[in-house]
DSSP file (Angstrom, degrees, kcal/mol; ACC not computed):
  #  RESIDUE AA STRUCTURE BP1 BP2  ACC     N-H-->O    O-->H-N    N-H-->O    O-->H-N    TCO  KAPPA ALPHA  PHI   PSI    X-CA   Y-CA   Z-CA
    1    1 A M     >        0   0    0      0, 0.0     4,-1.9     0, 0.0     5,-0.1   0.000 360.0 360.0 360.0 -36.2   86.3  103.8   63.2
    2    2 A K  H  >  +     0   0    0      1,-0.2     4,-2.4     2,-0.2     5,-0.2   0.897 360.0  53.7 -62.6 -40.1   89.8  105.1   64.0
    3    3 A K  H  > S+     0   0    0      1,-0.2     4,-2.8     2,-0.2    -1,-0.2   0.904 107.2  50.8 -61.4 -41.6   88.6  106.3   67.4
    4    4 A L  H  > S+     0   0    0      2,-0.2     4,-2.8     1,-0.2    -1,-0.2   0.889 109.4  50.6 -65.0 -37.9   87.3  102.9   68.2
    5    5 A L  H  X S+     0   0    0     -4,-1.9     4,-2.5     2,-0.2    -1,-0.2   0.923 111.5  47.8 -64.1 -43.6   90.6  101.3   67.3
    6    6 A I  H  X S+     0   0    0     -4,-2.4     4,-2.7     2,-0.2     5,-0.2   0.928 112.7  49.1 -62.5 -44.8   92.5  103.8   69.5
    7    7 A I  H  X S+     0   0    0     -4,-2.8     4,-3.2     2,-0.2     5,-0.3   0.933 110.9  50.5 -60.1 -45.9   90.0  103.1   72.4
    8    8 A F  H  X S+     0   0    0     -4,-2.8     4,-2.4     1,-0.2     5,-0.2   0.941 112.6  45.1 -59.0 -48.6   90.4   99.4   72.0
    9    9 A V  H  X S+     0   0    0     -4,-2.5     4,-2.4     1,-0.2    -1,-0.2   0.937 115.9  47.1 -62.0 -46.9   94.2   99.5   72.0
   10   10 A L  H  X S+     0   0    0     -4,-2.7     4,-2.9    -5,-0.2     5,-0.2   0.932 114.2  45.3 -62.3 -46.8   94.3  101.9   75.0
   11   11 A V  H  X S+     0   0    0     -4,-3.2     4,-2.7    -5,-0.2     5,-0.2   0.857 111.4  53.6 -69.9 -32.0   91.7  100.0   77.1
   12   12 A F  H  X S+     0   0    0     -4,-2.4     4,-2.5    -5,-0.3    -1,-0.2   0.965 113.0  42.9 -62.7 -49.1   93.5   96.7   76.3
   13   13 A I  H  X S+     0   0    0     -4,-2.4     4,-2.3    -5,-0.2     5,-0.2   0.941 116.7  47.2 -61.4 -48.5   96.8   98.1   77.5
   14   14 A L  H  X S+     0   0    0     -4,-2.9     4,-2.7     1,-0.2    -1,-0.2   0.917 116.0  44.1 -60.5 -44.3   95.3   99.8   80.6
   15   15 A N  H  X S+     0   0    0     -4,-2.7     4,-3.1    -5,-0.2    -1,-0.2   0.836 109.7  55.6 -73.2 -31.6   93.3   96.7   81.5
   16   16 A F  H  X S+     0   0    0     -4,-2.5     4,-1.8    -5,-0.2    -1,-0.2   0.931 113.2  42.6 -62.9 -44.6   96.2   94.3   80.9
   17   17 A I  H  X S+     0   0    0     -4,-2.3     4,-2.6    -5,-0.2    -2,-0.2   0.941 115.4  49.4 -65.0 -47.5   98.3   96.4   83.3
   18   18 A W  H  X S+     0   0    0     -4,-2.7     4,-2.9     1,-0.2     5,-0.2   0.923 108.9  52.7 -58.7 -46.4   95.4   96.7   85.8
   19   19 A E  H  X S+     0   0    0     -4,-3.1     4,-1.0     1,-0.2    -1,-0.2   0.911 111.8  46.1 -57.6 -43.7   94.7   93.0   85.7
   20   20 A H  H  < S+     0   0    0     -4,-1.8     4,-0.4    -5,-0.2     3,-0.3   0.915 113.4  49.0 -66.1 -42.1   98.3   92.2   86.5
   21   21 A L  H >< S+     0   0    0     -4,-2.6     3,-0.6     1,-0.2    -2,-0.2   0.918 118.1  37.3 -66.1 -43.6   98.5   94.8   89.3
   22   22 A H  H >< S+     0   0    0     -4,-2.9     3,-1.9     1,-0.2    -1,-0.2   0.504  90.5  89.4 -92.1   0.4   95.3   93.7   91.1
   23   23 A S  G >< S+     0   0    0     -4,-1.0     3,-1.6    -3,-0.3    -1,-0.2   0.781  78.4  68.2 -62.5 -24.0   95.7   90.0   90.5
   24   24 A A  G <  S+     0   0    0     -3,-0.6    -1,-0.3    -4,-0.4    72,-0.2   0.635  90.5  63.5 -68.1 -12.5   97.7   90.0   93.8
   25   25 A L  G <  S+     0   0    0     -3,-1.9    69,-2.6    71,-0.1    72,-0.3   0.391  93.8  78.2 -91.7   2.7   94.4   90.7   95.5
   26   26 A Y  E <   -A   93   0A   0     -3,-1.6    67,-0.3    67,-0.3     8,-0.1  -0.794  61.8-155.4-112.7 154.5   92.8   87.4   94.4
   27   27 A V  E    S-     0   0A   0     65,-3.3     2,-0.3     1,-0.3     7,-0.2   0.847  72.4 -24.7 -90.1 -44.0   93.3   83.9   95.8
   28   28 A H  E     -A   92   0A   0     64,-0.7    64,-1.0     5,-0.1     2,-0.4  -0.965  45.8-125.1-159.3 169.3   92.4   81.9   92.7
   29   29 A Y  E >  S-AB  91  32A   0      3,-2.3     3,-1.8    -2,-0.3    62,-0.3  -0.975  98.7 -19.5-125.6 115.8   90.6   81.8   89.3
   30   30 A K  T 3  S-     0   0    0     60,-5.2    61,-0.1    -2,-0.4    60,-0.1   0.851 126.6 -56.8  52.3  38.7   88.2   78.8   89.1
   31   31 A G  T 3  S+     0   0    0     59,-0.3    -1,-0.3     1,-0.3     2,-0.2   0.463 121.2  92.6  78.9   1.7   90.2   77.2   91.9
   32   32 A A  B <  S-B   29   0A   0     -3,-1.8    -3,-2.3     1,-0.1    -1,-0.3  -0.662  85.5 -69.8-121.2 175.9   93.5   77.3   90.1
   33   33 A E        -     0   0    0     -2,-0.2     2,-0.7    -5,-0.2    -1,-0.1  -0.295  47.4-115.6 -62.8 147.4   96.5   79.7   89.8
   34   34 A I        -     0   0    0     -7,-0.2     2,-0.2    -8,-0.1    -1,-0.1  -0.801  42.9-169.6 -87.6 114.1   96.0   83.0   88.1
   35   35 A T     >  -     0   0    0     -2,-0.7     4,-2.0     1,-0.1     5,-0.2  -0.507  37.7-107.2-103.0 169.2   98.2   82.9   85.0
   36   36 A D  H  > S+     0   0    0      1,-0.2     4,-2.5     2,-0.2     5,-0.2   0.862 120.6  56.1 -61.4 -35.7   99.3   85.4   82.4
   37   37 A L  H  > S+     0   0    0      2,-0.2     4,-2.7     1,-0.2    -1,-0.2   0.914 106.5  49.1 -63.7 -42.4   97.0   83.8   79.9
   38   38 A I  H  > S+     0   0    0      1,-0.2     4,-2.2     2,-0.2    -1,-0.2   0.912 112.8  47.5 -62.5 -42.2   94.0   84.2   82.2
   39   39 A L  H  X S+     0   0    0     -4,-2.0     4,-2.1     2,-0.2    -2,-0.2   0.874 111.1  51.5 -67.8 -37.1   95.0   87.9   82.7
   40   40 A F  H  X S+     0   0    0     -4,-2.5     4,-2.2     2,-0.2    -2,-0.2   0.938 111.1  47.5 -62.6 -47.8   95.4   88.4   78.9
   41   41 A R  H  X S+     0   0    0     -4,-2.7     4,-2.5     1,-0.2    -2,-0.2   0.886 110.7  52.0 -61.5 -39.3   92.0   86.9   78.3
   42   42 A A  H  X S+     0   0    0     -4,-2.2     4,-2.8     1,-0.2    -1,-0.2   0.905 109.3  49.7 -63.5 -41.0   90.5   89.1   81.0
   43   43 A A  H  X S+     0   0    0     -4,-2.1     4,-2.5     2,-0.2    -2,-0.2   0.876 110.5  50.1 -66.7 -37.2   92.0   92.2   79.4
   44   44 A I  H  X S+     0   0    0     -4,-2.2     4,-2.6     2,-0.2    -2,-0.2   0.929 112.0  47.9 -64.4 -45.2   90.7   91.2   75.9
   45   45 A F  H  X S+     0   0    0     -4,-2.5     4,-2.7     2,-0.2    -2,-0.2   0.938 112.1  49.7 -59.4 -47.3   87.2   90.7   77.5
   46   46 A D  H  X S+     0   0    0     -4,-2.8     4,-2.6     1,-0.2    -2,-0.2   0.921 111.9  48.0 -57.8 -46.2   87.4   94.1   79.2
   47   47 A A  H  X S+     0   0    0     -4,-2.5     4,-2.3     1,-0.2    -1,-0.2   0.901 111.9  49.6 -64.0 -41.8   88.5   95.8   76.0
   48   48 A G  H  X S+     0   0    0     -4,-2.6     4,-2.1     2,-0.2    -2,-0.2   0.914 111.7  48.3 -63.2 -43.3   85.7   94.2   74.0
   49   49 A F  H  X S+     0   0    0     -4,-2.7     4,-2.2     1,-0.2     5,-0.2   0.932 112.0  48.6 -63.0 -45.7   83.1   95.2   76.6
   50   50 A I  H  X S+     0   0    0     -4,-2.6     4,-2.0     1,-0.2    -1,-0.2   0.876 109.3  53.5 -64.4 -36.5   84.3   98.8   76.7
   51   51 A M  H  X S+     0   0    0     -4,-2.3     4,-1.8    -5,-0.2    -1,-0.2   0.929 107.9  51.9 -60.0 -44.4   84.3   98.9   72.9
   52   52 A L  H  < S+     0   0    0     -4,-2.1    -2,-0.2     1,-0.2    -1,-0.2   0.926 115.3  38.6 -59.5 -48.0   80.7   97.8   73.0
   53   53 A I  H  < S+     0   0    0     -4,-2.2     4,-0.4     1,-0.2    -1,-0.2   0.750 115.5  54.5 -78.2 -20.9   79.5  100.4   75.4
   54   54 A S  H >X S+     0   0    0     -4,-2.0     4,-1.2    -5,-0.2     3,-0.7   0.784  85.9  82.8 -79.9 -27.9   81.8  103.1   73.8
   55   55 A T  H >X S+     0   0    0     -4,-1.8     4,-2.3     1,-0.3     3,-0.9   0.868  91.4  45.4 -50.3 -51.5   80.5  102.8   70.3
   56   56 A P  H 3> S+     0   0    0      0, 0.0     4,-2.3     0, 0.0     7,-0.3   0.868 112.1  53.6 -62.1 -32.0   77.4  105.0   70.6
   57   57 A F  H <4 S+     0   0    0     -3,-0.7    -2,-0.2    -4,-0.4    -3,-0.1   0.664 111.8  45.4 -76.5 -16.2   79.4  107.6   72.5
   58   58 A V  H << S+     0   0    0     -4,-1.2    -1,-0.2    -3,-0.9    -3,-0.1   0.838 121.9  34.0 -89.4 -40.3   81.9  107.8   69.6
   59   59 A F  H  < S+     0   0    0     -4,-2.3     2,-0.8    -5,-0.2    -2,-0.2   0.709 105.9  68.6 -94.0 -21.3   79.5  107.9   66.7
   60   60 A V    >X  -     0   0    0     -4,-2.3     3,-1.7    -5,-0.3     4,-1.0  -0.864  68.4-158.6-102.8 106.5   76.6  109.9   68.1
   61   61 A K  H >> S+     0   0    0     -2,-0.8     3,-0.6     1,-0.3     4,-0.5   0.837  88.4  57.0 -55.1 -40.4   77.8  113.4   68.6
   62   62 A S  H 34 S+     0   0    0      1,-0.2    -1,-0.3     2,-0.2     3,-0.2   0.741 108.4  48.6 -66.9 -21.1   75.2  114.4   71.1
   63   63 A L  H X4 S+     0   0    0     -3,-1.7     3,-2.3    -7,-0.3    -1,-0.2   0.686  88.3  85.4 -87.4 -20.5   76.3  111.5   73.4
   64   64 A S  H X< S+     0   0    0     -4,-1.0     3,-0.8    -3,-0.6    -1,-0.2   0.834  88.7  49.8 -53.4 -39.2   80.0  112.3   73.2
   65   65 A K  T 3< S+     0   0    0     -4,-0.5    -1,-0.3     1,-0.2     3,-0.2   0.541 106.0  59.8 -78.0  -6.1   79.9  114.8   76.0
   66   66 A H  T X   +     0   0    0     -3,-2.3     3,-2.0     1,-0.2     4,-0.5  -0.145  58.5 131.9-114.1  36.6   78.0  112.3   78.2
   67   67 A F  T X>  +     0   0    0     -3,-0.8     4,-2.1     1,-0.3     3,-0.6   0.718  57.8  80.0 -63.7 -19.5   80.6  109.5   78.3
   68   68 A W  H 3> S+     0   0    0      1,-0.2     4,-2.5    -3,-0.2    -1,-0.3   0.805  85.3  62.1 -56.9 -27.2   80.2  109.4   82.1
   69   69 A I  H <> S+     0   0    0     -3,-2.0     4,-2.4     2,-0.2    -1,-0.2   0.919 104.8  45.4 -64.4 -43.0   77.0  107.4   81.4
   70   70 A A  H <> S+     0   0    0     -3,-0.6     4,-2.3    -4,-0.5    -2,-0.2   0.904 112.7  50.8 -66.1 -41.2   79.1  104.7   79.7
   71   71 A A  H  X S+     0   0    0     -4,-2.1     4,-1.8     2,-0.2    -2,-0.2   0.893 111.6  47.8 -63.9 -39.3   81.6  104.7   82.6
   72   72 A F  H  X S+     0   0    0     -4,-2.5     4,-2.5     2,-0.2    -2,-0.2   0.906 110.4  51.5 -67.3 -41.3   78.8  104.4   85.1
   73   73 A A  H  X S+     0   0    0     -4,-2.4     4,-2.6     1,-0.2    -2,-0.2   0.885 108.3  52.6 -61.6 -38.0   77.3  101.5   83.0
   74   74 A A  H  X S+     0   0    0     -4,-2.3     4,-2.6     2,-0.2    -1,-0.2   0.894 108.4  50.6 -63.9 -39.8   80.7   99.8   83.1
   75   75 A F  H  X S+     0   0    0     -4,-1.8     4,-2.5     2,-0.2    -2,-0.2   0.939 111.0  47.8 -61.9 -47.5   80.8  100.2   86.9
   76   76 A I  H  X S+     0   0    0     -4,-2.5     4,-2.3     1,-0.2    -2,-0.2   0.920 113.1  48.4 -60.4 -45.1   77.3   98.6   87.2
   77   77 A F  H  X S+     0   0    0     -4,-2.6     4,-2.8     1,-0.2    -1,-0.2   0.926 110.9  51.0 -60.5 -44.8   78.3   95.8   84.9
   78   78 A A  H  X S+     0   0    0     -4,-2.6     4,-2.6     2,-0.2    -2,-0.2   0.898 109.5  49.8 -62.3 -41.6   81.5   95.2   86.9
   79   79 A V  H  X S+     0   0    0     -4,-2.5     4,-2.6    31,-0.2    -1,-0.2   0.934 112.6  47.8 -62.2 -45.3   79.7   95.0   90.2
   80   80 A G  H  X S+     0   0    0     -4,-2.3     4,-2.4     1,-0.2    -2,-0.2   0.911 112.2  49.2 -60.8 -43.5   77.2   92.5   88.7
   81   81 A L  H  X S+     0   0    0     -4,-2.8     4,-2.9     2,-0.2    -2,-0.2   0.911 111.3  49.6 -62.9 -43.0   80.1   90.4   87.3
   82   82 A E  H  X S+     0   0    0     -4,-2.6     4,-2.7     2,-0.2     5,-0.3   0.928 110.4  49.9 -62.6 -45.2   81.9   90.5   90.6
   83   83 A L  H  X S+     0   0    0     -4,-2.6     4,-2.3     1,-0.2    -2,-0.2   0.932 113.9  45.8 -59.1 -45.9   78.8   89.4   92.5
   84   84 A Y  H  X S+     0   0    0     -4,-2.4     4,-1.9     2,-0.2     6,-0.2   0.943 114.0  48.0 -61.2 -48.8   78.2   86.6   90.0
   85   85 A A  H  <>S+     0   0    0     -4,-2.9     5,-2.2     1,-0.2     6,-0.9   0.876 113.6  47.0 -63.7 -38.8   81.8   85.4   90.1
   86   86 A L  H ><5S+     0   0    0     -4,-2.7     3,-0.8    -5,-0.2    -1,-0.2   0.907 112.5  49.1 -69.3 -40.9   82.0   85.5   93.9
   87   87 A Q  H 3<5S+     0   0    0     -4,-2.3    -2,-0.2    -5,-0.3    -1,-0.2   0.797 116.6  42.1 -69.5 -28.2   78.7   83.6   94.3
   88   88 A T  T 3<5S-     0   0    0     -4,-1.9    -1,-0.2    -5,-0.2    -2,-0.2   0.326 110.8-120.3-100.3   7.2   79.8   80.9   91.8
   89   89 A S  T < 5 +     0   0    0     -3,-0.8   -58,-0.2    -4,-0.3    -3,-0.2   0.759  67.0 140.6  59.8  29.1   83.3   80.7   93.2
   90   90 A R  S   <S-     0   0    0     -5,-2.2   -60,-5.2    -6,-0.2     2,-0.3   0.889  80.3  -7.3 -64.5 -37.1   84.9   81.7   89.8
   91   91 A W  E     -A   29   0A   0     -6,-0.9     2,-0.3   -62,-0.3    -1,-0.2  -0.965  66.4-150.8-149.8 168.1   87.3   83.7   91.9
   92   92 A A  E     -A   28   0A   0    -64,-1.0   -65,-3.3    -2,-0.3   -64,-0.7  -0.992  16.9-124.7-142.0 147.8   87.9   84.7   95.5
   93   93 A Y  E     -A   26   0A   0     -2,-0.3   -67,-0.3   -67,-0.3     2,-0.2  -0.575  18.9-134.7 -87.6 152.5   89.6   87.7   97.1
   94   94 A N    >   -     0   0    0    -69,-2.6     3,-1.4    -2,-0.2   -67,-0.1  -0.444  40.1 -89.8 -92.9-179.1   92.4   87.6   99.6
   95   95 A S  T 3  S+     0   0    0      1,-0.3   -70,-0.1    -2,-0.2   -69,-0.0   0.634 120.9  66.1 -70.0 -13.0   92.3   89.7  102.8
   96   96 A A  T 3  S+     0   0    0    -72,-0.2    -1,-0.3     2,-0.1   -71,-0.1   0.645  74.5 105.3 -82.7 -14.5   94.2   92.6  101.1
   97   97 A M  S <  S-     0   0    0     -3,-1.4     2,-0.3   -72,-0.3    -4,-0.1  -0.518  72.9-131.0 -70.1 121.2   91.2   93.4   98.7
   98   98 A P        -     0   0    0      0, 0.0     9,-3.3     0, 0.0     2,-0.4  -0.597  24.4-146.5 -71.7 131.5   89.4   96.5   99.8
   99   99 A I  E     -C  106   0B   0     -2,-0.3     7,-0.2     7,-0.3     3,-0.0  -0.826   9.8-126.2-104.2 136.1   85.7   95.7   99.9
  100  100 A I  E  >> -C  105   0B   0      5,-3.2     4,-2.6    -2,-0.4     5,-0.5  -0.704  35.1-119.3 -78.5 118.4   82.9   98.3   99.0
  101  101 A P  T  45S+     0   0    0      0, 0.0     2,-1.5     0, 0.0     4,-0.1  -0.230  92.5  12.5 -57.8 149.8   80.5   98.3  102.0
  102  102 A L  T  45S+     0   0    0      1,-0.2    -2,-0.0     2,-0.1    -3,-0.0  -0.186 125.5  60.5  75.3 -41.1   76.9   97.3  101.1
  103  103 A L  T  45S-     0   0    0     -2,-1.5    -1,-0.2    -3,-0.4     3,-0.1   0.840  88.8-149.6 -82.5 -33.6   77.9   96.0   97.7
  104  104 A G  T  <5 +     0   0    0     -4,-2.6     2,-0.3     1,-0.3    -2,-0.1   0.743  54.2 116.3  72.6  23.5   80.3   93.4   99.1
  105  105 A V  E   <S-C  100   0B   0     -5,-0.5    -5,-3.2    -4,-0.1    -1,-0.3  -0.844  73.5 -87.6-120.8 160.9   82.6   93.5   96.1
  106  106 A G  E  >  -C   99   0B   0     -2,-0.3     4,-1.5    -7,-0.2    -7,-0.3  -0.365  27.1-137.6 -66.4 141.9   86.2   94.5   95.7
  107  107 A L  H  > S+     0   0    0     -9,-3.3     4,-2.1     2,-0.2     5,-0.2   0.933  98.8  54.4 -64.2 -48.1   86.9   98.1   95.0
  108  108 A S  H  > S+     0   0    0    -10,-0.3     4,-1.2     1,-0.2    -1,-0.2   0.929 113.2  39.1 -58.1 -51.9   89.6   97.5   92.4
  109  109 A P  H  > S+     0   0    0      0, 0.0     4,-0.6     0, 0.0    -1,-0.2   0.830 113.0  58.0 -69.9 -27.7   87.5   95.3   90.1
  110  110 A A  H  < S+     0   0    0     -4,-1.5     4,-0.4     1,-0.2   -31,-0.2   0.888 115.8  32.9 -67.9 -38.1   84.4   97.4   90.6
  111  111 A V  H  X S+     0   0    0     -4,-2.1     4,-2.8     1,-0.1     5,-0.3   0.604  96.7  90.8 -93.6 -11.6   86.0  100.6   89.4
  112  112 A Q  H  X S+     0   0    0     -4,-1.2     4,-2.7    -5,-0.2     5,-0.3   0.909  88.5  41.1 -53.3 -55.9   88.3   99.1   86.8
  113  113 A L  H  X S+     0   0    0     -4,-0.6     4,-2.0   -39,-0.2    -1,-0.2   0.894 117.5  47.6 -65.8 -40.6   86.1   99.2   83.7
  114  114 A G  H  > S+     0   0    0     -4,-0.4     4,-2.0     2,-0.2    -1,-0.2   0.930 115.8  43.8 -65.3 -45.6   84.7  102.6   84.4
  115  115 A V  H  X S+     0   0    0     -4,-2.8     4,-2.5     2,-0.2     5,-0.2   0.939 116.1  45.6 -66.9 -47.7   88.0  104.2   85.1
  116  116 A T  H  X S+     0   0    0     -4,-2.7     4,-2.3    -5,-0.3    -1,-0.2   0.866 113.0  50.8 -68.0 -34.1   89.9  102.6   82.2
  117  117 A S  H  X S+     0   0    0     -4,-2.0     4,-2.4    -5,-0.3    -1,-0.2   0.918 111.6  48.0 -67.2 -41.4   87.0  103.4   79.7
  118  118 A F  H  X S+     0   0    0     -4,-2.0     4,-2.4    -5,-0.2    -2,-0.2   0.920 112.5  48.1 -64.9 -44.2   87.0  107.0   80.9
  119  119 A I  H  X S+     0   0    0     -4,-2.5     4,-2.7     2,-0.2     5,-0.2   0.930 112.6  49.1 -61.1 -45.8   90.8  107.4   80.6
  120  120 A A  H  X S+     0   0    0     -4,-2.3     4,-2.6     1,-0.2    -2,-0.2   0.905 112.2  47.4 -62.7 -42.4   90.8  105.8   77.1
  121  121 A K  H  X S+     0   0    0     -4,-2.4     4,-2.5     2,-0.2    -1,-0.2   0.917 112.7  49.8 -65.2 -42.9   88.0  108.1   75.9
  122  122 A F  H  X S+     0   0    0     -4,-2.4     4,-1.9     2,-0.2    -2,-0.2   0.934 114.5  43.5 -60.4 -48.6   89.8  111.1   77.3
  123  123 A V  H  X S+     0   0    0     -4,-2.7     4,-2.7     2,-0.2     5,-0.2   0.908 112.9  52.7 -65.4 -42.1   93.1  110.2   75.6
  124  124 A T  H  X S+     0   0    0     -4,-2.6     4,-2.8    -5,-0.2    -2,-0.2   0.913 108.7  49.7 -60.2 -43.6   91.4  109.3   72.4
  125  125 A D  H  X S+     0   0    0     -4,-2.5     4,-1.4     2,-0.2    -1,-0.2   0.896 111.8  48.7 -63.1 -39.6   89.6  112.7   72.3
  126  126 A K  H  < S+     0   0    0     -4,-1.9     4,-0.4     2,-0.2    -2,-0.2   0.918 113.7  46.2 -66.2 -43.5   92.9  114.5   72.9
  127  127 A I  H >< S+     0   0    0     -4,-2.7     3,-1.0     1,-0.2    -2,-0.2   0.915 113.6  49.1 -63.3 -44.0   94.7  112.5   70.2
  128  128 A S  H 3< S+     0   0    0     -4,-2.8    -1,-0.2     1,-0.2    -2,-0.2   0.742 105.3  57.4 -70.6 -24.5   91.9  113.0   67.7
  129  129 A S  T 3<        0   0    0     -4,-1.4    -1,-0.2     1,-0.2    -2,-0.2   0.546 360.0 360.0 -85.3  -6.3   91.7  116.7   68.2
  130  130 A Q    <         0   0    0     -3,-1.0    -1,-0.2    -4,-0.4    -2,-0.1   0.465 360.0 360.0 -84.1 360.0   95.3  117.3   67.3
């Protein structure tokens, strides 16, 4: 349980920072300005999702060494979420957003969940082994 708490705190902080940094690559959220509250809510959602996919990899010892599966699942989820959000105009990218060819989604949001989950798991494992 302690590991999950550490992961949650780490991924929340990482995603809160990430959300703020890449918010400059978006035009709007639901047609309105992107506010700190929206970015806070997005970071909470990100942290909750990562907690959900991390849980088996924390509690099932044989899965622990295969966390890349969770990071890959996070990437797939992020791509799906981006496709949905773009098609329903929940948000839009500005011209500075690098787009992944063939997928048609922004690079930054596509890799965000996978990268931040992997970093959090790595740091958590280092903290827990001391």
